[in-house]
C-alpha positions as CSV (number, residue, x, y, z in Angstrom):
1,G,-27.8,50.8,20.4
2,G,-31.1,50.7,18.6
3,L,-32.9,48.9,21.4
4,I,-31.6,51.4,24.0
5,R,-32.8,54.3,21.8
6,H,-36.2,52.5,21.4
7,L,-36.6,52.2,25.2
8,T,-35.6,55.7,26.0
9,V,-38.3,58.3,26.8
10,D,-37.5,62.0,26.2
11,R,-38.0,63.9,29.5
12,C,-37.7,67.5,28.3
13,A,-37.5,69.3,24.9
14,A,-37.1,67.0,21.9
15,G,-33.6,65.6,21.6
16,P,-30.6,65.5,24.0
17,D,-30.2,68.3,26.5
18,N,-28.1,69.2,29.5
19,T,-30.8,68.5,32.1
20,F,-31.9,64.9,31.1
21,G,-29.3,63.9,28.5
22,A,-30.8,61.6,26.0
23,G,-33.7,60.7,28.2
24,E,-34.9,58.2,30.7
25,F,-34.2,54.5,29.9
26,R,-37.3,52.4,30.8
27,L,-37.1,48.7,31.0
28,P,-40.3,46.8,30.2
29,E,-42.1,44.5,32.6
30,P,-40.8,41.0,32.5
31,P,-42.7,38.9,29.8
32,D,-45.4,36.5,30.8
33,T,-44.9,32.9,30.2
34,V,-45.9,31.6,26.8
35,P,-49.5,30.2,27.1
36,A,-49.8,26.5,26.7
37,D,-53.3,26.7,25.2
38,P,-53.5,25.2,21.7
39,S,-54.1,27.5,18.8
40,T,-55.5,26.9,15.3
41,F,-54.4,28.6,12.1
42,E,-57.0,30.7,10.2
43,P,-55.6,31.9,6.8
44,L,-56.9,35.1,5.3
45,D,-58.6,34.8,1.9
46,V,-56.3,37.5,0.6
47,P,-53.1,38.7,2.2
48,T,-53.4,42.1,3.8
49,R,-50.6,44.6,3.8
50,V,-50.2,46.1,7.3
51,L,-47.0,48.0,6.8
52,D,-45.2,49.6,3.9
53,T,-42.7,52.3,4.8
54,R,-42.2,53.5,1.2
55,P,-43.6,57.0,1.0
56,K,-45.4,56.5,-2.4
57,S,-47.2,53.4,-1.2
58,A,-47.3,53.9,2.5
59,V,-49.5,51.7,4.7
60,G,-49.5,51.7,8.5
61,P,-48.8,54.3,11.1
62,R,-47.5,57.6,9.9
63,S,-44.7,57.4,12.5
64,L,-43.3,54.3,10.6
65,R,-43.1,55.9,7.2
66,G,-39.8,56.5,5.5
67,P,-36.7,54.3,5.4
68,L,-35.4,52.7,8.6
69,S,-31.9,53.6,9.7
70,P,-29.4,50.9,10.7
71,G,-30.2,49.5,14.1
72,D,-33.8,50.8,14.2
73,V,-36.3,48.9,16.3
74,I,-40.0,49.5,15.6
75,D,-43.1,48.2,17.2
76,L,-46.0,47.3,14.9
77,D,-49.3,47.4,16.7
78,L,-51.8,44.8,15.3
79,D,-54.5,45.5,17.9
80,G,-57.7,45.9,15.9
81,V,-56.2,44.0,12.9
82,V,-56.1,40.6,14.6
83,A,-58.8,39.0,16.7
84,D,-58.7,39.4,20.5
85,D,-57.9,35.8,21.0
86,A,-55.0,35.7,18.5
87,T,-51.8,34.2,19.8
88,A,-49.5,34.5,16.7
89,V,-49.5,35.9,13.2
90,A,-48.4,34.4,9.9
91,I,-46.7,37.2,7.9
92,N,-44.5,37.8,4.9
93,V,-41.9,40.4,5.7
94,T,-39.8,42.2,3.0
95,V,-36.8,44.4,3.2
96,T,-36.3,46.5,0.0
97,E,-33.8,49.2,-0.9
98,S,-31.3,47.9,1.6
99,D,-28.3,50.0,2.2
100,R,-25.8,47.3,3.3
101,P,-25.4,43.6,4.2
102,S,-27.7,43.2,7.2
103,Y,-30.5,41.1,8.7
104,L,-34.0,41.6,9.9
105,Q,-35.6,40.1,13.0
106,V,-39.3,39.9,13.9
107,L,-40.3,39.0,17.4
108,P,-43.1,39.5,20.0
109,T,-42.7,43.0,21.4
110,L,-40.3,42.9,24.5
111,E,-40.7,39.1,24.8
112,A,-37.7,37.8,23.0
113,G,-34.0,38.6,22.6
114,V,-33.0,41.1,19.9
115,G,-30.2,39.7,17.8
116,A,-30.8,36.1,18.8
117,F,-31.9,35.0,15.2
118,S,-32.8,36.4,11.8
119,N,-35.8,36.2,9.6
120,V,-34.4,37.8,6.5
121,N,-30.7,38.1,5.5
122,I,-29.5,40.8,3.1
123,D,-26.2,40.2,1.2
124,G,-25.6,43.7,0.0
125,P,-27.0,47.2,-0.8
126,G,-29.9,47.6,-3.1
127,Q,-31.4,44.1,-2.5
128,T,-35.0,43.2,-2.0
129,R,-35.5,40.0,0.1
130,S,-38.5,38.5,1.8
131,N,-39.4,35.6,4.0
132,F,-42.4,34.0,5.6
133,A,-42.5,34.0,9.4
134,I,-44.8,32.9,12.2
135,V,-44.5,35.3,15.1
136,P,-46.1,35.1,18.5
137,L,-48.0,38.2,19.5
138,S,-47.1,40.1,22.6
139,T,-49.8,40.7,25.3
140,D,-50.7,44.0,23.6
141,D,-51.0,42.4,20.1
142,S,-47.8,43.9,18.7
143,I,-44.7,42.6,17.1
144,T,-41.2,44.2,17.0
145,I,-39.1,44.5,13.9
146,Y,-35.3,45.0,14.2
147,L,-33.2,45.9,11.2
148,T,-29.4,46.0,11.4
149,G,-29.1,47.9,8.2
150,G,-31.2,50.6,6.5
151,G,-34.0,50.2,4.0
152,H,-37.8,50.0,3.7
153,L,-40.1,47.4,5.2
154,L,-43.2,45.7,4.0
155,V,-45.3,43.4,6.1
156,D,-48.2,41.3,4.7
157,L,-50.5,39.5,7.1
158,M,-51.3,36.0,5.8
159,G,-53.4,34.7,8.7
160,T,-53.6,34.3,12.4
161,F,-53.4,31.6,15.1
162,R,-56.3,31.8,17.5
163,R,-56.8,30.1,20.9
164,A,-58.8,26.9,20.6
165,D,-60.8,25.0,23.3
166,G,-59.4,21.5,23.8
167,A,-57.1,19.5,21.6
168,V,-56.2,20.6,18.1
169,R,-55.3,18.2,15.2
170,A,-54.7,20.6,12.3
171,G,-53.1,24.0,12.0
172,R,-51.5,23.9,15.4
173,F,-49.1,26.5,16.8
174,V,-46.6,25.2,19.3
175,P,-44.5,28.0,20.8
């Protein structure tokens, strides 16, 4: 349900109506194939917080502030945060103030299956859990975060993978 709501565009006044219902469902373009070019890892000197949905310490787009509801799917735009030739990001993702047992998934925007795996598993309400993940970037330098339960999200950027010319021996990313 969350992915359907995420891909629905309102066609009239805000919210469901008798003319357009809940809106127009728009499927994205099919994803490009994963590039076979090698990439090298470039760690940041200090991790950078790119998202915190908690109101008292909010970081990131205003539209992503506040707790997520169960089944929410959000896109986190990293354009301007990562280099133009970045292919993937190394992040630490945290779920806090969870409202139920659930899981969180981070994937390249519209280029992987929602629900196919989990990056963070939550055993019960009130927990805070985090995990390190390497996530390929979509063609528009964004990642998608899917949370099956409710709670707040924190995303810290640890480094990026950037395209490299020729063979790479260290810090390789193999999609």
